[in-house]
Backbone as a chain_set.jsonl record, in Angstrom:
{"seq": "XXXXXXXXXXXXXXXXXXXXXXXXXXXXXXXXXXXXXXXXXXXXXXXXXXXXXXXXXXXXXXXXXXXXXXXXXXXXXXXXXXXXXXXXXXXXXXXXXXXXXXXXXXXXX", "coords": {"N": [[-45.988, -61.537, 14.383], [-45.213, -63.079, 11.353], [-45.131, -62.646, 7.871], [-45.278, -64.321, 4.8], [-45.086, -63.417, 1.533], [-45.944, -64.131, -1.707], [-45.642, -63.639, -4.989], [-46.687, -64.373, -8.313], [-46.734, -65.639, -11.737], [-48.973, -67.319, -13.975], [-48.516, -70.613, -15.33], [-47.39, -71.066, -18.658], [-49.791, -71.586, -21.196], [-51.963, -72.112, -19.607], [-55.222, -70.966, -19.044], [-56.587, -67.972, -17.539], [-58.8, -68.668, -16.0], [-58.472, -71.475, -15.68], [-56.043, -71.505, -14.283], [-56.734, -70.077, -11.897], [-58.759, -71.724, -10.852], [-57.367, -74.174, -10.453], [-55.407, -73.371, -8.589], [-57.015, -72.57, -6.428], [-58.704, -74.85, -5.895], [-57.154, -77.249, -6.058], [-54.371, -76.789, -5.377], [-54.578, -75.121, -3.112], [-55.626, -76.634, -0.793], [-53.398, -78.312, -0.429], [-51.256, -76.556, 0.177], [-52.294, -75.472, 2.488], [-51.761, -77.334, 4.42], [-49.209, -76.964, 5.35], [-47.047, -77.0, 8.079], [-47.421, -74.84, 10.903], [-48.602, -72.697, 9.637], [-50.649, -70.0, 10.16], [-52.513, -68.488, 8.931], [-53.775, -68.415, 5.638], [-53.962, -66.916, 2.573], [-55.22, -66.479, -0.646], [-54.656, -64.318, -3.297], [-56.294, -63.466, -6.006], [-55.826, -62.189, -9.203], [-58.017, -59.873, -10.7], [-60.185, -61.085, -13.175], [-61.241, -59.376, -15.206], [-59.286, -57.472, -15.578], [-57.497, -58.431, -17.394], [-58.334, -57.766, -19.87], [-57.418, -55.321, -20.533], [-55.262, -52.724, -21.9], [-52.845, -52.799, -20.648], [-51.801, -55.518, -19.315], [-51.991, -57.38, -16.174], [-49.117, -57.533, -13.998], [-48.659, -59.754, -12.455], [-50.286, -62.889, -11.844], [-51.312, -63.55, -9.451], [-51.087, -63.554, -5.828], [-49.858, -65.149, -2.981], [-50.418, -65.277, 0.518], [-48.992, -66.132, 3.521], [-49.22, -66.574, 6.94], [-47.187, -66.739, 9.827], [-46.288, -67.525, 13.229], [-43.726, -66.707, 14.036], [-40.294, -66.22, 12.966], [-38.907, -68.638, 13.324], [-40.994, -70.517, 13.204], [-41.799, -70.134, 10.571], [-39.469, -70.953, 9.217], [-39.416, -73.657, 9.998], [-41.785, -74.554, 8.814], [-41.204, -74.129, 6.089], [-39.175, -75.965, 5.772], [-40.479, -78.362, 5.869], [-41.961, -81.594, 4.925], [-44.518, -81.199, 3.934], [-44.416, -78.647, 2.833], [-42.608, -79.165, 0.818], [-44.184, -80.812, -0.784], [-46.112, -78.958, -1.581], [-44.495, -77.167, -3.048], [-43.673, -78.856, -5.094], [-46.124, -79.329, -6.34], [-46.633, -76.804, -7.341], [-45.354, -76.692, -9.76], [-47.207, -77.478, -11.572], [-48.826, -75.313, -12.203], [-47.638, -72.783, -11.888], [-45.436, -70.287, -13.158], [-42.252, -70.051, -12.426], [-40.235, -68.303, -13.163], [-40.398, -65.499, -12.875], [-41.195, -65.105, -10.307], [-41.799, -63.591, -7.11], [-40.677, -63.325, -3.833], [-41.407, -62.332, -0.607], [-40.57, -61.799, 2.721], [-41.951, -60.627, 5.559], [-42.878, -58.281, 8.166], [-45.949, -57.179, 9.287], [-47.026, -53.798, 9.37], [-49.508, -52.224, 10.317], [-51.394, -49.503, 9.026], [-53.921, -48.461, 8.559], [-56.652, -49.817, 10.144]], "CA": [[-46.486, -62.324, 13.266], [-44.403, -62.969, 10.137], [-45.912, -62.953, 6.673], [-44.606, -64.662, 3.556], [-45.881, -62.959, 0.39], [-45.384, -64.824, -2.856], [-46.334, -63.22, -6.209], [-46.258, -65.202, -9.436], [-47.518, -65.725, -12.968], [-49.438, -68.669, -14.294], [-47.731, -71.387, -16.288], [-47.809, -70.868, -20.048], [-50.761, -72.564, -21.68], [-53.14, -72.129, -18.729], [-56.057, -69.766, -19.069], [-56.767, -67.37, -16.218], [-59.801, -69.469, -15.288], [-57.853, -72.749, -15.298], [-55.058, -71.191, -13.248], [-57.391, -69.735, -10.636], [-59.465, -72.914, -10.342], [-56.372, -75.124, -9.954], [-54.803, -72.798, -7.39], [-58.004, -72.58, -5.348], [-59.284, -76.155, -5.571], [-56.162, -78.316, -5.946], [-53.176, -76.397, -4.635], [-54.932, -74.523, -1.821], [-55.629, -77.616, 0.298], [-52.032, -78.831, -0.228], [-50.492, -75.517, 0.873], [-52.892, -75.258, 3.809], [-51.234, -78.343, 5.35], [-47.846, -76.627, 5.783], [-47.061, -76.786, 9.533], [-47.147, -73.51, 11.416], [-49.36, -71.659, 8.939], [-51.761, -69.502, 10.976], [-53.502, -67.957, 7.992], [-53.342, -68.564, 4.244], [-54.866, -66.162, 1.713], [-54.887, -66.393, -2.065], [-55.095, -63.078, -3.93], [-56.449, -63.737, -7.433], [-55.982, -60.997, -10.031], [-59.364, -59.786, -11.265], [-60.193, -61.505, -14.58], [-61.526, -58.277, -16.129], [-58.072, -56.675, -15.806], [-56.748, -59.01, -18.505], [-58.856, -57.195, -21.104], [-56.896, -53.962, -20.666], [-54.061, -52.52, -22.723], [-51.704, -53.119, -19.796], [-52.179, -56.684, -18.498], [-51.382, -57.444, -14.843], [-47.741, -58.029, -13.905], [-48.731, -61.069, -11.819], [-51.61, -63.502, -11.845], [-51.791, -63.684, -8.09], [-50.13, -63.535, -4.719], [-50.253, -65.923, -1.804], [-49.949, -64.75, 1.793], [-49.008, -67.123, 4.592], [-48.823, -65.994, 8.219], [-46.547, -67.625, 10.809], [-46.097, -66.859, 14.518], [-42.394, -66.102, 14.12], [-39.356, -66.674, 11.942], [-38.624, -70.061, 13.536], [-42.149, -71.265, 12.681], [-41.717, -70.058, 9.115], [-38.368, -71.833, 8.793], [-39.842, -75.051, 10.186], [-42.78, -74.833, 7.78], [-40.521, -74.2, 4.798], [-38.372, -77.183, 5.739], [-41.324, -79.536, 6.081], [-42.382, -82.377, 3.757], [-45.752, -80.612, 3.402], [-44.016, -77.55, 1.948], [-42.014, -79.79, -0.367], [-45.309, -81.25, -1.619], [-46.698, -77.752, -2.17], [-43.557, -76.675, -4.059], [-43.738, -79.795, -6.221], [-47.397, -79.102, -7.025], [-46.566, -75.511, -8.028], [-44.874, -76.919, -11.125], [-48.369, -77.722, -12.419], [-49.597, -74.125, -12.561], [-46.892, -71.541, -11.684], [-44.195, -69.988, -13.873], [-41.356, -69.559, -11.374], [-39.165, -67.461, -13.697], [-40.538, -64.116, -12.406], [-41.829, -65.101, -8.981], [-41.219, -62.703, -6.102], [-40.94, -63.791, -2.475], [-41.115, -61.326, 0.418], [-40.839, -62.203, 4.101], [-42.115, -59.316, 6.177], [-43.697, -58.097, 9.362], [-46.949, -56.17, 8.997], [-47.079, -52.547, 10.126], [-50.794, -51.648, 9.911], [-51.568, -48.066, 9.016], [-55.363, -48.324, 8.748], [-57.252, -51.108, 10.531]], "C": [[-45.616, -62.018, 12.041], [-45.268, -63.374, 8.95], [-44.975, -63.254, 5.51], [-45.559, -64.254, 2.436], [-45.189, -63.466, -0.862], [-46.208, -64.452, -4.09], [-45.789, -64.0, -7.399], [-47.209, -65.1, -10.613], [-47.933, -67.167, -13.19], [-48.526, -69.305, -15.341], [-48.292, -71.169, -17.696], [-48.756, -71.977, -20.477], [-52.007, -72.662, -20.821], [-53.925, -70.836, -18.911], [-56.14, -69.207, -17.65], [-57.725, -68.224, -15.394], [-59.22, -70.802, -14.808], [-56.853, -72.547, -14.159], [-55.739, -70.943, -11.907], [-58.117, -70.928, -10.021], [-58.468, -73.916, -9.743], [-55.782, -74.631, -8.638], [-55.751, -72.918, -6.201], [-58.377, -74.013, -4.921], [-58.263, -77.269, -5.346], [-54.994, -77.917, -5.058], [-53.504, -75.86, -3.238], [-54.931, -75.513, -0.667], [-54.242, -78.212, 0.584], [-51.225, -77.826, 0.589], [-51.015, -75.285, 2.292], [-52.37, -76.24, 4.861], [-49.815, -78.044, 5.84], [-47.882, -76.327, 7.283], [-46.719, -75.343, 9.903], [-47.905, -72.393, 10.728], [-50.572, -71.283, 9.784], [-52.895, -68.968, 10.117], [-52.915, -68.09, 6.594], [-54.389, -67.884, 3.376], [-54.331, -66.207, 0.286], [-55.473, -65.089, -2.603], [-55.101, -63.304, -5.44], [-56.639, -62.424, -8.181], [-57.37, -61.019, -10.67], [-59.35, -60.135, -12.751], [-60.424, -60.355, -15.561], [-60.302, -57.385, -16.401], [-57.233, -57.203, -16.965], [-57.216, -58.457, -19.855], [-58.316, -55.79, -21.363], [-55.659, -53.932, -21.555], [-52.793, -52.903, -21.961], [-52.074, -54.288, -18.879], [-51.442, -56.699, -17.157], [-49.964, -58.028, -14.88], [-47.704, -59.438, -13.335], [-50.163, -61.576, -11.855], [-52.167, -63.684, -10.447], [-50.671, -63.59, -7.083], [-50.71, -64.353, -3.569], [-49.668, -65.241, -0.571], [-50.082, -65.85, 2.83], [-48.468, -66.472, 5.854], [-48.261, -67.085, 9.128], [-46.346, -66.833, 12.099], [-44.771, -66.102, 14.586], [-41.508, -66.71, 13.043], [-39.001, -68.159, 12.093], [-39.753, -70.937, 12.997], [-42.139, -71.283, 11.161], [-40.635, -71.001, 8.598], [-38.746, -73.308, 8.92], [-40.858, -75.445, 9.111], [-42.147, -75.004, 6.412], [-39.71, -75.487, 4.665], [-39.174, -78.469, 5.824], [-41.625, -80.302, 4.79], [-43.656, -81.807, 3.124], [-45.431, -79.435, 2.471], [-43.372, -78.104, 0.68], [-43.105, -80.261, -1.33], [-45.959, -80.056, -2.311], [-45.801, -77.209, -3.282], [-43.578, -77.569, -5.301], [-45.019, -79.559, -7.03], [-47.394, -77.781, -7.796], [-46.12, -75.66, -9.479], [-46.029, -77.131, -12.101], [-49.08, -76.448, -12.874], [-48.857, -72.795, -12.435], [-45.667, -71.48, -12.586], [-43.268, -69.334, -12.853], [-40.314, -68.544, -11.867], [-39.216, -66.015, -13.195], [-41.138, -64.023, -11.009], [-41.051, -64.2, -8.017], [-41.644, -63.209, -4.734], [-40.506, -62.704, -1.498], [-41.466, -61.928, 1.772], [-40.829, -60.919, 4.907], [-42.9, -59.391, 7.479], [-44.663, -56.96, 9.048], [-46.797, -54.968, 9.931], [-48.376, -51.852, 9.707], [-50.809, -50.126, 10.014], [-53.052, -47.732, 9.232], [-55.909, -49.705, 9.068], [-58.726, -51.103, 10.161]], "O": [[-45.326, -60.86, 11.738], [-46.039, -64.33, 9.026], [-44.006, -62.532, 5.271], [-46.707, -64.697, 2.399], [-43.992, -63.253, -1.052], [-47.348, -64.897, -4.227], [-44.588, -64.257, -7.49], [-48.313, -64.565, -10.514], [-47.328, -68.101, -12.664], [-47.864, -68.62, -16.121], [-49.505, -71.099, -17.894], [-48.549, -73.149, -20.164], [-53.009, -73.233, -21.251], [-53.352, -69.747, -18.927], [-55.802, -69.89, -16.683], [-57.477, -68.472, -14.214], [-59.448, -71.21, -13.669], [-56.821, -73.317, -13.199], [-55.36, -71.535, -10.897], [-58.089, -71.116, -8.805], [-58.696, -74.444, -8.655], [-55.671, -75.396, -7.68], [-55.346, -73.315, -5.108], [-58.364, -74.338, -3.733], [-58.493, -78.149, -4.517], [-54.663, -78.618, -4.101], [-52.77, -76.128, -2.286], [-54.291, -75.255, 0.352], [-53.952, -78.575, 1.724], [-50.585, -78.193, 1.575], [-50.247, -74.94, 3.19], [-52.521, -76.002, 6.059], [-49.276, -78.789, 6.658], [-48.668, -75.485, 7.719], [-45.849, -74.716, 9.299], [-47.861, -71.25, 11.184], [-51.416, -72.126, 10.089], [-54.063, -68.987, 10.505], [-51.715, -67.904, 6.39], [-55.569, -68.232, 3.432], [-53.142, -65.999, 0.046], [-56.648, -64.796, -2.387], [-54.047, -63.33, -6.075], [-57.516, -61.632, -7.833], [-57.836, -62.063, -11.125], [-58.583, -59.545, -13.513], [-59.851, -60.363, -16.651], [-60.302, -56.622, -17.367], [-56.354, -56.501, -17.465], [-56.553, -58.666, -20.872], [-58.726, -55.141, -22.326], [-55.093, -54.967, -21.908], [-51.79, -53.286, -22.564], [-52.602, -54.074, -17.787], [-50.379, -56.09, -17.028], [-49.66, -58.903, -15.692], [-46.828, -60.23, -13.683], [-51.118, -60.8, -11.891], [-53.358, -63.943, -10.276], [-49.488, -63.553, -7.422], [-51.892, -64.254, -3.242], [-48.565, -64.697, -0.613], [-51.153, -66.432, 2.997], [-47.385, -65.885, 5.843], [-48.784, -68.198, 9.191], [-46.243, -65.607, 12.064], [-44.702, -64.997, 15.124], [-41.926, -67.601, 12.304], [-38.815, -68.856, 11.095], [-39.497, -71.983, 12.401], [-42.429, -72.304, 10.537], [-40.861, -71.757, 7.653], [-38.429, -74.111, 8.043], [-40.792, -76.547, 8.565], [-42.505, -75.912, 5.662], [-39.576, -76.032, 3.569], [-38.598, -79.557, 5.849], [-41.556, -79.739, 3.697], [-43.85, -81.92, 1.913], [-46.09, -79.249, 1.449], [-43.573, -77.564, -0.408], [-42.967, -80.124, -2.546], [-46.315, -80.131, -3.487], [-46.295, -76.831, -4.344], [-43.509, -77.077, -6.427], [-44.994, -79.587, -8.261], [-48.088, -77.659, -8.805], [-46.474, -74.841, -10.327], [-45.859, -76.983, -13.311], [-49.857, -76.487, -13.828], [-49.396, -71.765, -12.838], [-44.955, -72.468, -12.762], [-43.483, -68.186, -12.463], [-39.581, -67.982, -11.053], [-38.174, -65.368, -13.098], [-41.546, -62.941, -10.587], [-39.83, -64.068, -8.1], [-42.82, -63.488, -4.5], [-39.376, -62.217, -1.556], [-42.543, -62.5, 1.941], [-39.828, -60.204, 4.939], [-43.491, -60.413, 7.829], [-44.243, -55.895, 8.595], [-46.484, -55.109, 11.113], [-48.353, -50.983, 8.836], [-50.297, -49.547, 10.972], [-53.386, -46.828, 9.997], [-55.652, -50.66, 8.336], [-59.425, -52.088, 10.396]]}, "num_chains": 1, "name": "protein.A"}
């Protein structure tokens, strides 16, 4: 199993609540249609962490699981992924985004 992990910040001008709602309700169903995705998880930064002296580095991270690297490549090259990437312009600041493609090595199950 291959995992794509994508961490990012919200687009300037969006509140944490607006960002999280848009990501969950609008973008989530779009990204879920990417071919080959076996699992899709959104990790939303806890809203109460924004009240601290040291705000979070990222507003969230998406995790998408694929069977193998070929499945991931096919999904990334699909029109459904293009639609998801286009929609990201509505709520993500891509300037500091981090993308990791990895294989899980569980330590504690």
